[in-house]
C-alpha positions as CSV (number, residue, x, y, z in Angstrom):
1,M,6.7,12.7,-7.4
2,R,9.2,11.0,-9.7
3,I,10.3,7.5,-9.4
4,G,13.8,6.4,-11.0
5,I,15.0,3.1,-11.4
6,D,18.6,1.9,-12.2
7,L,18.7,-1.5,-13.7
8,G,22.4,-3.0,-13.2
9,G,23.9,-6.3,-13.6
10,T,23.8,-6.9,-9.9
11,K,21.7,-4.7,-8.3
12,I,18.5,-2.7,-9.0
13,E,18.2,0.9,-7.2
14,G,14.9,2.7,-7.0
15,I,14.6,6.5,-5.7
16,A,11.5,8.7,-5.3
17,L,12.4,12.4,-5.8
18,G,9.8,15.2,-4.7
19,A,9.6,18.9,-6.1
20,G,13.1,20.4,-6.8
21,G,14.8,16.9,-6.7
22,R,14.2,16.1,-2.9
23,E,15.0,12.5,-2.3
24,L,11.9,11.0,-0.5
25,A,12.8,7.3,-0.5
26,R,15.4,4.9,-1.7
27,K,15.8,1.1,-2.1
28,R,18.1,-1.3,-3.4
29,I,17.5,-4.9,-4.2
30,A,19.5,-7.5,-6.0
31,T,19.0,-8.0,-9.9
32,P,17.2,-11.4,-10.4
33,G,19.4,-12.2,-13.8
34,T,16.1,-13.7,-15.6
35,Y,14.0,-11.3,-17.7
36,D,10.5,-12.1,-16.1
37,A,12.0,-11.9,-12.5
38,T,13.4,-8.6,-13.6
39,V,10.0,-7.1,-14.6
40,A,8.5,-8.4,-11.5
41,A,11.2,-7.0,-9.2
42,I,10.6,-3.5,-10.9
43,R,6.9,-3.7,-10.5
44,D,7.7,-4.4,-6.7
45,L,10.0,-2.0,-6.2
46,V,7.9,0.8,-7.7
47,A,5.2,-0.3,-5.4
48,T,7.2,-0.5,-2.4
49,L,8.7,3.4,-3.1
50,E,5.0,4.4,-3.5
51,Q,3.8,3.1,-0.6
52,E,6.6,4.4,1.5
53,T,5.9,8.1,0.2
54,Q,2.3,7.5,0.2
55,S,2.1,8.9,-3.4
56,R,2.0,7.9,-7.2
57,G,4.7,8.7,-9.6
58,T,6.0,8.7,-12.9
59,V,8.5,6.0,-13.6
60,G,11.6,6.2,-15.5
61,I,14.1,3.5,-16.1
62,G,17.7,3.5,-16.7
63,M,18.6,0.2,-18.3
64,P,21.9,-1.4,-20.1
65,G,21.3,-1.1,-24.0
66,A,18.3,0.6,-25.5
67,I,15.3,0.0,-27.2
68,S,15.6,-0.4,-30.9
69,P,13.5,2.0,-32.9
70,A,13.5,-0.5,-35.7
71,T,12.3,-3.5,-33.9
72,G,10.7,-2.1,-30.7
73,L,13.0,-4.9,-28.7
74,V,16.2,-4.4,-26.4
75,K,19.6,-4.3,-28.1
76,N,23.2,-3.6,-27.0
77,A,22.6,-4.8,-23.5
78,N,25.4,-6.5,-21.5
79,S,22.6,-8.0,-19.6
80,T,21.9,-10.3,-22.4
81,Y,18.6,-11.7,-21.2
82,L,17.1,-8.5,-22.0
83,I,18.1,-8.5,-25.6
84,G,15.2,-9.0,-28.0
85,K,12.6,-8.4,-25.2
86,P,9.7,-5.7,-25.4
87,F,11.1,-4.5,-22.1
88,D,9.2,-1.2,-22.3
89,R,5.9,-2.7,-22.9
90,D,6.3,-5.6,-20.5
91,L,7.0,-3.0,-17.9
92,E,4.1,-0.6,-18.6
93,A,1.7,-3.8,-18.3
94,A,3.1,-4.7,-15.4
95,L,3.0,-1.2,-13.6
96,G,-0.3,0.1,-15.3
97,R,1.3,3.4,-16.7
98,E,3.6,4.9,-19.2
99,V,7.2,4.2,-18.6
100,R,10.3,6.1,-20.0
101,L,13.3,3.9,-20.8
102,A,16.9,5.4,-21.5
103,N,20.6,4.0,-21.5
104,D,22.2,3.9,-18.0
105,A,24.8,6.4,-19.6
106,D,22.2,8.8,-20.9
107,C,20.5,8.8,-17.5
108,F,23.9,9.8,-15.9
109,A,24.2,12.7,-18.2
110,L,20.8,13.8,-17.5
111,S,21.2,13.7,-13.9
112,E,24.5,15.8,-14.1
113,A,22.9,18.3,-16.5
114,T,20.0,18.7,-14.2
115,D,21.1,19.1,-10.8
116,G,24.8,18.1,-10.6
117,A,28.3,18.9,-11.9
118,G,26.8,20.2,-15.3
119,A,23.8,22.2,-13.9
120,G,23.5,25.4,-15.6
121,A,25.7,24.5,-18.6
122,A,24.0,24.9,-22.2
123,S,25.5,21.6,-23.3
124,V,26.9,18.6,-21.3
125,F,28.3,15.2,-22.4
126,G,28.3,13.1,-19.5
127,I,30.3,10.0,-19.8
128,I,31.2,6.7,-17.8
129,L,34.5,5.2,-17.4
130,G,33.8,2.0,-16.0
131,T,33.4,-1.7,-16.8
132,G,32.6,-0.1,-20.2
133,V,32.7,3.2,-21.7
134,G,29.4,5.0,-22.7
135,G,28.1,8.6,-22.8
136,G,25.0,10.7,-23.4
137,I,24.5,14.4,-24.5
138,V,22.0,17.1,-23.1
139,V,21.6,20.3,-24.6
140,N,19.5,22.9,-23.1
141,G,18.3,20.5,-20.3
142,R,16.9,18.0,-22.9
143,L,18.7,14.6,-23.6
144,L,19.5,14.1,-27.1
145,S,18.5,10.6,-28.8
146,G,18.4,10.0,-32.6
147,P,17.0,7.5,-34.9
148,N,19.4,4.7,-34.1
149,A,18.9,5.2,-30.5
150,I,22.8,5.4,-29.9
151,A,23.5,9.2,-29.3
152,G,26.8,9.6,-27.3
153,E,28.0,6.0,-27.7
154,W,31.5,7.3,-28.2
155,G,33.0,4.1,-26.7
156,H,32.6,2.1,-29.8
157,N,34.4,4.7,-32.1
158,Q,38.2,3.7,-32.6
159,L,40.7,5.4,-30.6
160,P,42.0,8.2,-32.8
161,W,45.4,9.0,-33.6
162,M,46.8,5.5,-32.6
163,L,50.4,5.1,-31.9
164,P,52.5,2.4,-34.1
165,D,52.8,0.5,-30.7
166,E,49.2,0.7,-30.3
167,L,47.8,-0.8,-33.8
168,P,45.7,-2.5,-34.4
169,G,44.4,-2.3,-31.1
170,P,42.7,-4.7,-28.3
171,D,39.8,-6.7,-29.4
172,C,36.4,-5.3,-28.4
173,Y,33.4,-7.6,-27.6
174,C,31.6,-5.5,-30.6
175,G,33.6,-7.6,-32.9
176,K,36.2,-4.7,-33.8
177,K,39.5,-3.8,-32.8
178,G,40.9,-0.7,-30.9
179,C,37.6,0.8,-29.6
180,I,38.0,3.6,-27.1
181,E,36.1,1.3,-24.7
182,S,38.9,-1.3,-25.1
183,W,41.4,1.0,-24.0
184,N,39.6,3.4,-21.6
185,S,37.5,1.1,-19.5
186,G,38.8,0.0,-16.1
187,P,39.3,-3.6,-17.5
188,G,41.0,-2.1,-20.4
189,F,43.4,-0.1,-18.3
190,A,44.3,-3.1,-16.4
191,A,44.8,-5.4,-19.1
192,E,47.2,-2.8,-21.3
193,Y,49.1,-2.6,-18.0
194,A,49.5,-6.3,-17.5
195,A,50.2,-6.5,-21.3
196,S,53.3,-4.3,-20.8
197,G,54.9,-7.2,-18.6
198,E,53.9,-5.7,-15.2
199,E,52.1,-7.7,-12.6
200,P,48.5,-7.9,-13.4
201,L,46.6,-5.6,-11.1
202,M,42.9,-4.2,-11.0
203,A,42.4,-0.5,-12.3
204,Q,42.1,1.0,-8.9
205,E,45.6,-0.7,-7.7
206,I,47.3,0.6,-10.7
207,V,46.2,4.0,-9.8
208,A,47.1,3.6,-6.0
209,A,50.5,2.2,-7.0
210,A,50.9,5.3,-9.3
211,E,50.4,7.7,-6.4
212,A,52.6,5.6,-4.4
213,G,55.6,6.5,-6.9
214,S,55.6,3.5,-9.0
215,R,57.3,4.4,-12.3
216,P,55.3,1.8,-14.5
217,A,52.1,2.5,-13.0
218,R,52.7,6.2,-13.4
219,F,53.5,5.8,-17.1
220,A,50.5,3.5,-17.7
221,L,48.3,6.3,-15.9
222,R,50.0,9.0,-18.3
223,R,49.5,6.7,-21.3
224,Y,45.7,6.5,-20.1
225,A,45.2,10.1,-19.6
226,D,46.7,11.0,-23.3
227,R,44.4,8.2,-24.6
228,L,41.4,9.9,-23.0
229,A,42.6,13.2,-24.3
230,R,42.5,11.7,-27.7
231,A,39.3,10.1,-27.5
232,L,37.7,13.1,-26.0
233,S,39.0,15.4,-28.6
234,H,36.9,14.0,-31.2
235,V,33.6,14.7,-28.9
236,I,34.7,18.2,-28.6
237,N,35.4,18.4,-32.4
238,L,31.9,17.1,-33.0
239,I,29.6,18.5,-30.5
240,D,31.8,21.1,-28.9
241,P,30.2,20.8,-25.3
242,H,30.6,23.3,-22.6
243,V,31.2,20.6,-19.9
244,I,32.2,16.9,-20.0
245,V,31.4,15.0,-16.9
246,L,33.1,12.0,-16.0
247,G,31.5,9.0,-14.1
248,G,32.4,5.4,-13.4
249,G,35.3,3.9,-11.4
250,M,38.1,6.0,-13.4
251,S,36.3,9.1,-12.7
252,N,38.0,8.9,-9.2
253,V,41.5,9.4,-10.6
254,A,42.1,13.1,-9.5
255,A,45.0,13.2,-12.0
256,L,42.6,13.2,-14.9
257,Y,41.3,16.6,-14.2
258,D,44.4,18.2,-15.1
259,E,46.3,15.8,-17.3
260,V,43.6,15.4,-19.9
261,P,42.8,19.2,-20.5
262,A,46.4,19.7,-20.5
263,R,46.9,17.3,-23.4
264,W,43.9,17.4,-25.6
265,G,44.5,20.8,-26.9
266,A,47.0,18.9,-29.3
267,Y,44.1,17.1,-30.9
268,V,41.4,19.5,-30.8
269,F,40.6,21.8,-34.1
270,S,40.6,25.0,-32.1
271,D,43.0,27.7,-31.2
272,R,42.1,27.4,-27.4
273,V,39.8,24.9,-25.6
274,D,37.5,26.0,-22.9
275,T,35.7,23.2,-22.4
276,R,35.4,22.0,-18.6
277,L,36.0,18.8,-17.6
278,L,34.3,18.0,-14.2
279,R,34.2,15.0,-11.8
280,N,30.4,14.0,-11.1
281,M,28.6,15.3,-8.3
282,H,26.0,12.6,-7.7
283,G,28.3,9.5,-7.7
284,D,26.9,6.0,-8.0
285,S,23.4,8.1,-7.6
286,S,23.5,9.9,-10.8
287,G,21.8,6.8,-13.0
288,V,19.0,6.5,-10.8
289,R,18.3,10.2,-10.4
290,G,18.6,10.6,-13.9
291,A,16.2,7.8,-14.7
292,A,13.9,9.7,-12.4
293,W,14.5,13.1,-14.1
294,L,13.3,11.3,-17.6
295,W,10.0,12.9,-16.6
296,P,9.8,16.6,-16.2
297,E,8.7,18.0,-13.0
298,S,5.4,19.4,-14.5
299,A,4.4,15.7,-15.4
300,S,5.5,14.1,-12.1
301,G,1.8,12.3,-11.3
302,D,-0.3,12.5,-8.3
303,G,0.5,13.6,-5.1
304,I,3.6,15.6,-5.6
305,A,5.6,15.7,-2.4
């Protein structure tokens, strides 16, 4: 059995998977919001899942940020109480076993590459377009990492081929201007719409207005699609993935799956672009399923169900 834990800003979700990815149990709890309480909450959630399934499992954790290879401590987490903490070691001590951790976007990519929209593809780039913008790379079923633990962090590259009216770009929390995240996140999309002089709306409200025929909203959505096409063209030029899978709130915008591929050919260094752009299959469950898949089925612990 494999247990996956998805640590979010407001909730912690746990899942137990049996053979072939069959769901055995699932539970959500509120995120405590402090470090020691979060470690204890994950410990107790794992115990609850194991009690329900009457089986001991491996544990994978999807988390904001990453464990720094340089220091062994958490970096880049928007749940700031994690930063600078030995999260993996403290979890292992609490659970009494080895634990595997990965960035939440990496877990999303692994889930969709394993048994989701990208299943069977040789290479998958999975991206989250939500409150932030992140990504993960899976090749031949294996999640790629690197010496800095930032593979797939395309959201903190600058939006390519910025137009004169886009320069220098919005401020990003990382300290730079014009990052892809500052344009293509849900809040970035909403902020750009409001900056054009329109009534401030949430991202989903802008999309609904566009679908209802609002010209300003339709124009904003076309601009969003073009920026996403520019951003993804760099990914295609660098790693040439067979499949790109969208996740997060903006992945629910049906128009993107036609608009973006229709536009990215102008930016990709190729005579034709055969990369497939797909909507995720597992939705909000991809993160927690991907955390469980951090352990291969052959290492899934005692009492496989």
